[in-house]
N, C-alpha and C positions, 0 to 999 in steps of 0.2 A: 500699495507699494510697501507698507510696513511688513507684509508677509514675504517680501523678496520674490514676488512673482515676476515673470518675464514681462517686458513691456507690451508684448502682443496680448498677453492674458489680461493685463490691466485695461487695455483698449477694448477688449471684448466686454469686460465688466462695465466700462463707461458707456459703451454703446447700448447696453441692456438697461441701464438706469434711466437714461434720458427719455426713451419712449414710454416708460412706465408711469410718467407723470402726466397729469391732465394738460390739454392744450393751453398754452400761455403760461404755464407754471413750470416749464422745464428749467433745470438748473443750467447756468452758463458753463461752458466747457473751455473757454479761452485760456484761463490760468492753468487749469488742469492739463490741457494739452501741451502748454509750454513746459510744465514740470515733467510731463511724460516724455517729451522730446529730449530733455536734458538727461533723464533717467535712461533712455534708450542709448544715448551716446556712452554714458558710463557703463551700462550693461555690456555693450559691445566691446569695450576695452577690457573689462574683467573676464569676459567669456571668450577669450581668443581660442580659435580652433586648435585642437591638439592633433598632432600627427603621430602615428605609430612608427616605431623604428622598423626598418626593413629586416626581414628574416634572412639571416645568413645561413650558410651550409651547416655549420655546427649546431645551430639552434634547430634547424629542420631535422637533423639527425636525432637530436634529443627528443623532439616531439614524436617522430616516427617510432623511436624505440619505446616510448610509453604506450603507443597505440598497439604494438604487436606483442604485448605481454601475453604469455601462454596461460591457458586455463585448463588445468589437469592434462597437460601434454598436448592439448589441441588448441589451435588458434580459432577464435570466434570469427565469424564472417564480418561482424561489425568492426572489429579491430583492423581487419584487412581493408575494409572499405574506408575507414577513417585514414589509415596510412596512405592509401591510394589517392584519396581526395586531397590530403595535405601535399603530397608530392606533385600531383597534377596542378593544383592551384599555385604552388610555388614555381613550377615550370612555366605556367602561363603568364606570370606577372610581367616579365619583360615585354611580351606581346601586348598586354593590356596597356602598358605605359606607352608603347610606340603607337598604338591605336589612338590613345587619348591625346597625344601631342601632334598627331597629323591632321 
């Protein structure tokens, strides 16, 4: 826990330590599990999920303009592909949201 590992990682380490001891000499885990439960609650509060901001039309236009930069007067197929995928993905977002909520 001093290395600031995730509670699930600490649990994996704890579960590996106990079977490594001979029968009858395994360490008790009651106190350690209580500490780990408290740590998991604190960890969850600190690690709140972050949400990305939605991409608006001006931001999409800026992203597409960087994708379609010309190379010696010719556009690369990769830049066209990237611009098409950005536009397609942006256009499909409302459909994905409606599918997720239904």
